Residue frames relative to the residue before (quaternion, step in Angstrom):
aa qw qx qy qz dx dy dz
M 1.0000 0.0000 0.0000 0.0000 0.00 0.00 0.00
F 0.1729 -0.7579 0.6098 0.1545 3.56 -1.10 0.57
V 0.2547 -0.7782 0.5647 0.1026 3.52 -1.14 0.62
C 0.3093 -0.7236 0.5866 0.1912 3.54 -1.01 0.82
F 0.5677 -0.5649 0.4633 0.3794 3.55 -1.13 0.60
R 0.3752 -0.6963 0.5605 0.2456 3.54 -1.04 0.71
S 0.4022 -0.6692 0.5600 0.2771 3.54 -1.05 0.73
R 0.1424 -0.8108 0.5645 0.0607 3.56 -0.82 0.96
F 0.0924 -0.7498 0.6528 0.0550 3.48 -1.14 0.74
K 0.1788 -0.7937 0.5729 0.0992 3.57 -0.64 1.07
L 0.1108 -0.7678 0.6295 0.0438 3.52 -0.94 0.96
I 0.2457 -0.7418 0.6014 0.1662 3.55 -0.99 0.78
E 0.1115 0.7928 -0.5823 0.1413 3.55 -0.55 1.20
N 0.8348 -0.0863 0.0076 0.5438 3.58 -0.63 1.13
S 0.6797 -0.5155 0.2562 0.4546 3.57 0.96 1.01
K 0.5923 0.5293 -0.3918 0.4643 3.61 1.19 0.42
S 0.3322 -0.7076 0.5846 0.2174 3.54 -1.13 0.67
V 0.0957 -0.7971 0.5960 0.0126 3.57 -0.66 1.14
V 0.1758 -0.7856 0.5857 0.0940 3.59 -0.81 0.96
L 0.1469 -0.7872 0.5960 0.0598 3.56 -0.80 1.06
F 0.1776 -0.7721 0.6016 0.1021 3.56 -1.05 0.75
V 0.4157 -0.6821 0.5388 0.2676 3.56 -1.11 0.68
G 0.7716 -0.4274 0.2357 0.4079 3.58 -1.32 0.19
L 0.1710 -0.7648 0.6160 0.0800 3.53 -1.14 0.79
V 0.0013 -0.7826 0.6224 -0.0117 3.58 -1.00 0.85
R 0.3219 -0.7180 0.5812 0.2076 3.57 -1.26 0.47
K 0.0806 0.7795 -0.6145 0.0911 3.57 -0.94 0.96
K 0.4508 -0.6185 0.5557 0.3245 3.54 -1.26 0.45
V 0.0141 -0.7864 0.6172 -0.0204 3.54 -0.95 0.94
R 0.3165 -0.7071 0.5954 0.2127 3.54 -1.26 0.48
L 0.1286 -0.7630 0.6314 0.0513 3.54 -0.93 1.01
A 0.0378 0.8139 -0.5766 0.0600 3.59 -0.87 0.88
W 0.0979 0.7485 -0.6555 0.0223 3.49 -1.31 0.51
E 0.8171 -0.0009 -0.0905 0.5694 3.51 -0.84 1.12
S 0.8136 -0.2590 0.1638 0.4940 3.65 -0.73 -0.92
K 0.6323 0.5404 -0.3332 0.4440 3.62 1.24 -0.05
Q 0.0751 0.7781 -0.6229 0.0309 3.54 -1.14 0.69
I 0.0535 -0.7741 0.6299 0.0319 3.54 -1.21 0.61
E 0.2909 -0.7124 0.6057 0.2024 3.54 -1.26 0.47
V 0.0025 -0.8014 0.5959 -0.0514 3.55 -0.85 1.02
E 0.4264 -0.6241 0.5658 0.3293 3.53 -1.28 0.30
A 0.1495 -0.8210 0.5499 0.0361 3.56 -0.73 1.08
L 0.3063 -0.6737 0.6368 0.2161 3.50 -1.24 0.59
I 0.0842 -0.8321 0.5480 -0.0127 3.56 -0.38 1.26
D 0.2267 -0.7518 0.6109 0.1013 3.51 -0.92 1.04
T 0.4033 -0.7584 0.4605 0.2237 3.58 -0.56 1.15
G 0.7397 0.3669 -0.2332 0.5136 3.60 1.18 -0.27
T 0.3546 0.7851 -0.4547 0.2261 3.56 1.20 0.38
N 0.1852 -0.7599 0.6059 0.1453 3.50 -1.30 0.34
R 0.7326 0.3195 -0.2144 0.5614 3.59 1.29 0.20
L 0.2574 -0.7225 0.6198 0.1663 3.53 -1.24 0.58
I 0.0717 -0.8039 0.5902 -0.0122 3.56 -0.74 1.11
V 0.0280 -0.7721 0.6344 0.0233 3.58 -0.98 0.85
P 0.5390 -0.6033 0.4601 0.3659 3.60 -1.07 0.63
K 0.6448 -0.5574 0.3661 0.3735 3.55 -1.15 0.69
D 0.6548 0.5199 -0.3326 0.4363 3.64 0.95 -0.78
V 0.6231 0.5149 -0.3410 0.4799 3.62 1.09 -0.64
A 0.6378 0.5206 -0.3239 0.4662 3.60 0.95 -0.84
E 0.6644 0.4964 -0.3013 0.4705 3.58 0.99 -0.83
R 0.6396 0.5278 -0.3266 0.4534 3.62 0.97 -0.81
L 0.7012 0.4431 -0.2589 0.4949 3.58 1.08 -0.73
G 0.4013 -0.7259 0.4690 0.3032 3.58 1.22 -0.32
L 0.2319 0.7953 -0.5290 0.1841 3.59 1.08 0.67
K 0.2203 -0.7731 0.5872 0.0947 3.55 -0.95 0.96
P 0.4190 -0.7317 0.4761 0.2499 3.61 -0.58 1.12
L 0.3168 -0.7300 0.5784 0.1794 3.55 -1.09 0.83
F 0.7695 -0.1293 0.1270 0.6123 3.54 1.11 -0.82
K 0.4136 -0.6768 0.5441 0.2736 3.57 -1.33 0.02
V 0.0910 -0.7646 0.6343 0.0687 3.55 -1.26 0.56
K 0.4286 -0.6476 0.5504 0.3066 3.54 -1.28 0.34
A 0.1092 -0.8026 0.5861 0.0186 3.56 -0.81 1.06
E 0.3376 -0.7115 0.5787 0.2117 3.55 -1.00 0.88
L 0.2124 -0.7915 0.5664 0.0870 3.56 -0.72 1.12
V 0.6755 -0.4289 0.3706 0.4716 3.56 -1.30 0.13
G 0.7420 0.3263 -0.2744 0.5175 3.56 -0.88 0.90
E 0.4571 -0.7433 0.3810 0.3055 3.52 1.41 0.17
S 0.4046 0.6602 -0.5273 0.3498 3.61 1.11 0.55
V 0.3042 -0.7508 0.5620 0.1672 3.57 -1.16 0.57
K 0.0401 -0.7901 0.6112 -0.0242 3.57 -0.94 0.96
E 0.3644 -0.6981 0.5646 0.2470 3.57 -1.06 0.72
V 0.0394 -0.8173 0.5741 -0.0298 3.60 -0.74 1.08
D 0.5208 -0.6215 0.4919 0.3173 3.54 -1.26 0.54
V 0.1724 -0.7551 0.6228 0.1106 3.57 -1.20 0.59
A 0.0654 0.7954 -0.5948 0.0965 3.56 -0.85 1.06
P 0.5041 -0.6281 0.4824 0.3444 3.60 -1.17 0.42
V 0.0328 0.7669 -0.6406 0.0219 3.58 -1.22 0.62
L 0.3759 -0.6902 0.5653 0.2506 3.57 -1.13 0.66
V 0.1095 -0.7910 0.6015 0.0244 3.57 -0.78 1.08
E 0.0458 -0.7740 0.6312 0.0209 3.56 -0.90 0.96
I 0.1056 0.7778 -0.6086 0.1156 3.53 -0.76 1.12
M 0.8460 -0.0258 -0.0368 0.5312 3.54 -0.85 1.06
G 0.7434 -0.4401 0.2216 0.4523 3.59 0.94 0.93
K 0.6494 0.4847 -0.3283 0.4854 3.60 1.24 -0.06
K 0.1748 -0.7931 0.5793 0.0697 3.56 -0.94 0.96
R 0.0543 0.7703 -0.6323 0.0626 3.53 -1.05 0.88
T 0.3032 -0.6884 0.6164 0.2329 3.54 -1.13 0.63
R 0.0328 -0.8063 0.5889 -0.0446 3.53 -0.77 1.13
L 0.4304 -0.6183 0.5696 0.3285 3.52 -1.28 0.31
C 0.0516 -0.8033 0.5930 0.0205 3.57 -0.91 0.86
S 0.2953 -0.7060 0.6133 0.1954 3.51 -1.32 0.43
N 0.2367 -0.7565 0.5815 0.1831 3.56 -1.19 0.40
C 0.0648 -0.7913 0.6070 0.0363 3.53 -1.20 0.47
């Protein structure tokens, strides 16, 4: 399964930080690059701005990193991750997206 980053909105209320998440849905998606493709069940965040795939999925597809970015993870830790292109097909629609692995 691959997971998209959740979009977070922090609200300050009575000196507490509240984190809200937008809708999450599960769907089967096809990931492909060059001659390799796999179908996985994905956790999709409707308000996401990043595509994340586990490192083993990236390796199975033979994704080649173009560059690295720093990603803020849950708990506010920061990790440097690879970014590579991947073809994503969901509900009959295909798009090439940049993805990160973790």
